[in-house]
N, C-alpha and C positions, 0 to 999 in steps of 0.2 A: 412567746411574744418577743422576748429580748433577743433570742438567737435567730429566729426565723424572719422577724419583721424589722427589728432594729439592727440586726446583723452585728451583734457585739460578742466578742469572744470572752469567755470567763471560765477558762479550763479549771482553775482551782476553786471556783465557786465563791469568790469574794462577796458578790451580791446574790447570786442565784441560790447559794446554799446557806452561807453564814448570815448575811444581813436579812435574807428572807426569813430564816428560821427564828432569829431573834425578834424581829418586828412582828411576825405572826404570833409568837408567844405573848408579846405585850398586848396585842389586840385581843387574843384569847382571854387573857387575864382580866382585861377591862370588860369584855363581853360577859364573862362569868360574874362580874361584879365582886371579885375577890380583892380585898385590900389587905395590906400587910398587917394592919392592926387586928384583923379578924383571926389571924393564925398565931398561936403562941410562938414566942421566939425560939424555944427549944425544939420546935418542930420544923421551922423554916431556915434556921441558921446552922451552919456547920460549926464544928469545934476544932481545936488545934490538932487533936489526935486524928480525926477523920481527914483533915486537910493534909496532914503529914503522910498518911498512908496513901492518899490520892496522888502523891508525888510520883508513885510508881507509874500511874497512868500518864502523868505529864511527861515522864522520861520516854515512855513508849511512843507517845504521840510526837514528841520532838524528833525521835529517830526516824519515824516512818512518814512524817508529813510530806516529804517530797514525793513519795509514792502516791499519795492522795492527789496532789496537785498535778502530777503527770499522767494519771491513769487514763485520761481521755486522749492522750497523744501517743498511744501505743504504736502507731504506724510510722513513727519517725524517731529513730534512736538519737539522732543529733539534737533534736528539740528536747527530748527527754533528759539528756545530759545537761542541757542548759537549764531545764526546770529544776533539777537536783541542785545545781550550783546556786542559782538565784534564790531558791527556797532556803537552803542552809545559810546563805549569807544573811538573808532577811531575819530568819528565826534566831540566829546567833546574835544579831544586833538587838533584837527585841529583848533577849535575855539580859543583856548589859543594861539597856536603858530602863527596863522594867524594875530591875533591882535598885538602880540609882534613884529612880523616881519614887519608888516605894519608901526608900530610906529618907528622902527629902520630905515627902508628904506627911510621914508619920514621925518626923523629928528623930532621926537617927535610929529608927527601928524598922525591921522588916515585918511585913504581914504575910503569913503563910498563904492566904487565899490569893494574894497577888503574885507571889512567887510561883504558885501552882498554875495560875491561869495567864496572867499578863505576859509571861515569858513566851507564850505560844502565839501572841498576837501578830508577830511578823509573818508567820505561816498563813494566817488569814488574809492579811493585807496584800501580800505578794501574789495571791491567787490569780488575779486578773491579768497580771503582766509577767507571770512566771515563765512564759514561753517567749517573751520579747528578747530581742538581741540588744542588750543594753550594757553599759559599763558596770563593773562590779559595785561602784559606789552608789548606784541607783537603788538596788535592793537593800543595801546596807542602810541608806537614808530612810527608805520607806519602812523597813522593819524596825529601825530605831525609833522613829516617830510613832509607829503603831504601838510599840511596847510602852512608851511614855504615856500615850493617850489612854491606853487600856488601864495602866496603873492608876492614873488620875481618875479614871472612871470608877474603879473600885474604891478609891479613897474618898472621892467627893461626889460624883454623880450618883452612885448607888444610894448614898444617904439622902440625896435630893429626891430620888425616885421614891424612897421609903416614906419621906415626909409628904409626898403627894398621894401616898396610899397605893402606889404601884408595887406589886410583889414580883420580884425576880430572884427567886431563891437560888438559882443556878448561876447567876451573873452572866446570862447570855448576852445582855446588852453590852456589857463591858468587854467581853472576849470576842463575840461574833458580830454584834451590831455595829459598834463604833469602828473597829478595825476594818470590817468589811466595806462599809461606806467610804472610809478614808482610803482604802486600797483602790476603790473604783475612781475616786477623785484623782488620786495620784496617777492612775493609768491614763486618765484624760490628759493630764499635764504632760506625761511622757509621750503620748500620741502627738500632741501639738509640737513638742520640742524635737521629736525624732524625724529623720528623713530616710532611714534605711531599715525598714522593718516590715516583714511579711505577715505579721500575726496581730495586726490591729483588730481585724474583724473575724467573724466566724468562718469566713472563707480564707483558708491559709494562703491562697494565691493572690491576695489583695495587691493591686498596683494602682498607680495614678490613672492608668488607662481604663480602668474599670469604672471610671466616673466617680470614684471616691477620692476624698482629699483628707488631709489631716484635720482641717476644721470641721468637715462633715462628720468624720468619725468621732471627734470630740463631742459634738452635739448628740450623736447617737448614744455615747456612753452616759452623758448626763441624763438623757431621756430614759435610758435603761435603769438608772438609779431611781428616778422618780417613779417609773412604772413598777419596779420591784417593790418599793416601799408602799406604794398605794395598794397594790394587789395583796401583798402579804398582810398589811394591817387590816384591810377591809375584810378579807376572808377569815382572818383570825378572830376579829370581833364578831363576824357572822356566826362562826362556829361556836363561840362562847354564848351567844344569844340562843342558838338552837339547843345547846346543852342545858339551858335553863327551863326548857319546856318540861312540864311535870308529867313525863311518861315513864320515868324510872325512879327507883328509890334515890332519895337525896342523901348526901353526906353532909354532916354539919361542917360549917366552914372551918372551925378550929381543928377538925380532924382530917382536913384535905391532904395534908402531907404527913400524917401520922402513920408510920409503917407497922406499928405494933400488932394490928389485927392480922397482918399477912406474913410477918417475919419474926423469928425469934431474935430478940434484941438483947445485948448484954445488960446485966443489971447495973443500975446507976447511970 
């Protein structure tokens, strides 16, 4: 729908991959009727050791995120080079702002979960405009703001969701949902402000003569955001409701994220 009918480019999947997956997960959780209070904290929360070890994955993701954003643009080496530069600028900026914001939110202390995740938010947010021909300060600004928003999300919004009963044990909302939607909104602003760019839409040969305009493409991007969020949440909730049909053995809610029946876990 977004690519074929709304003609919106999203090479890095800011909304088509990241925001969709995060909102789908929220809808699925609500459809299943799972609330955070139903699952013991030791089963749904990480600890310092696991977060520290997961930093290995963060480093790998940080290094190879440009490959993900530019994978669909394999037929244009010039654009791929631009994707690499824009992505590294954005993700580097998100590292700086995520660390600063984490320190401010938690009163001069860093939280490992935010260091591990919010530092990657720039790669998510820059996805939609990673192929755009823009000045270097644009991806730096977008990535920096995304890192700050993600860190605030982990520090404040995650707690708010927990109080509402919404379980998001992987923090998908803070790393993928918020930066993904923010990145699409930023792309809309860039489209309005720019006059020399061939990668606004899914058609790489976009020009004014095609009957497209900056304002029209901005509207298409906004419609793409709403469409993606609506489809992802509704299908997630529907899947959750279907999973509640009593045709299979049910798992007790407090055991939903308990891995001990399937993996050998360390003692203690």
